[in-house]
C-alpha positions as CSV (number, residue, x, y, z in Angstrom):
1,M,-85.1,-3.9,37.1
2,A,-83.4,-7.3,37.0
3,T,-80.5,-8.1,39.2
4,A,-77.8,-10.6,38.4
5,T,-76.5,-12.9,41.1
6,M,-72.9,-14.2,40.9
7,T,-72.5,-17.8,41.9
8,K,-69.2,-19.5,42.4
9,T,-68.8,-22.4,40.0
10,K,-67.0,-25.5,41.1
11,I,-64.7,-27.6,39.0
12,R,-64.6,-31.3,39.6
13,P,-61.6,-33.0,37.9
14,L,-62.4,-36.2,36.1
15,G,-60.5,-39.5,36.4
16,D,-57.1,-39.3,37.9
17,R,-56.8,-35.5,37.5
18,V,-56.2,-33.0,40.2
19,L,-57.0,-29.3,40.5
20,V,-54.1,-27.5,42.1
21,K,-53.7,-23.9,43.4
22,P,-49.9,-23.0,42.9
23,L,-48.3,-21.5,46.0
24,D,-46.4,-18.3,45.5
25,A,-42.7,-18.8,45.9
26,K,-41.2,-16.8,48.8
27,E,-39.3,-13.9,47.3
28,Q,-35.7,-13.8,48.1
29,I,-33.6,-10.8,47.4
30,K,-29.8,-11.2,47.5
31,G,-27.6,-8.2,47.5
32,G,-30.5,-5.8,46.9
33,I,-31.2,-7.1,43.4
34,I,-34.8,-7.2,42.5
35,I,-35.9,-10.0,40.2
36,P,-38.7,-9.1,37.8
37,D,-41.8,-11.3,37.7
38,T,-41.0,-12.4,34.1
39,A,-37.6,-13.8,35.2
40,K,-38.9,-15.8,38.3
41,E,-39.3,-19.5,38.1
42,K,-42.7,-21.0,38.2
43,P,-43.8,-22.3,41.5
44,Q,-43.4,-26.1,42.0
45,E,-45.5,-26.3,45.2
46,G,-49.2,-26.2,45.4
47,E,-52.3,-27.1,47.3
48,V,-54.8,-29.7,46.1
49,V,-58.2,-27.9,45.7
50,S,-60.1,-30.8,44.2
51,C,-59.5,-34.4,43.1
52,G,-61.2,-36.8,40.6
53,K,-62.4,-40.3,41.8
54,G,-59.3,-42.2,40.5
55,K,-58.1,-44.1,37.5
56,V,-59.9,-47.0,36.0
57,A,-57.5,-49.9,35.5
58,E,-57.6,-52.2,32.4
59,D,-59.5,-54.8,34.4
60,G,-62.3,-52.2,35.1
61,K,-61.5,-51.7,38.8
62,L,-61.2,-48.2,40.2
63,V,-57.7,-47.3,41.5
64,P,-58.3,-44.6,44.2
65,M,-56.3,-41.3,44.4
66,D,-53.2,-41.1,46.5
67,V,-53.8,-37.4,47.3
68,K,-56.8,-35.6,48.8
69,T,-58.1,-32.1,49.0
70,G,-55.9,-29.9,51.2
71,D,-52.6,-31.7,50.6
72,K,-49.6,-29.6,49.9
73,I,-47.7,-31.2,46.9
74,L,-44.6,-30.9,44.7
75,F,-45.0,-31.1,41.0
76,G,-42.8,-30.8,38.0
77,K,-41.9,-27.4,36.6
78,Y,-43.9,-27.8,33.4
79,S,-46.6,-30.1,34.7
80,G,-50.3,-29.6,34.1
81,T,-52.4,-27.2,32.1
82,E,-52.9,-23.6,33.4
83,I,-56.4,-22.3,33.7
84,K,-57.8,-19.0,35.0
85,F,-61.0,-19.5,37.0
86,D,-62.9,-17.3,39.4
87,D,-60.2,-14.6,39.5
88,G,-57.5,-17.2,40.3
89,E,-54.9,-19.2,38.5
90,Y,-54.9,-23.0,38.8
91,L,-53.4,-26.1,37.3
92,I,-55.1,-29.3,36.2
93,M,-52.8,-32.2,36.1
94,H,-52.8,-36.0,36.2
95,Q,-51.9,-37.6,39.5
96,D,-48.8,-39.0,37.8
97,D,-47.3,-35.5,37.5
98,I,-47.3,-35.1,41.2
99,L,-43.8,-35.8,42.6
100,G,-44.7,-36.0,46.3
101,V,-46.8,-34.8,49.2
102,L,-45.3,-32.3,51.7
103,D,-45.7,-33.2,55.4
104,R,-45.2,-30.1,57.5
């Protein structure tokens, strides 16, 4: 009898792209009103899971990334492309879509 072994596949973004795990927004209930999941806003905070090497400039030089794995970031509401991978939801976006890095 053959057994299958599950291995975790890794994603390495190319160029100036970043793989982001969106952080769940803290649920706030005001006045006892429960907001359904479909009416909640998309999270705009996330954690960088993986980064590409950087962008290649017109002169051929590599411009390194400003963010690194583990950084907590802010991004635009409709930024990136949503993907489902290894039972999780992620975003792949260009570094230009990142608004800032959170220092906590």
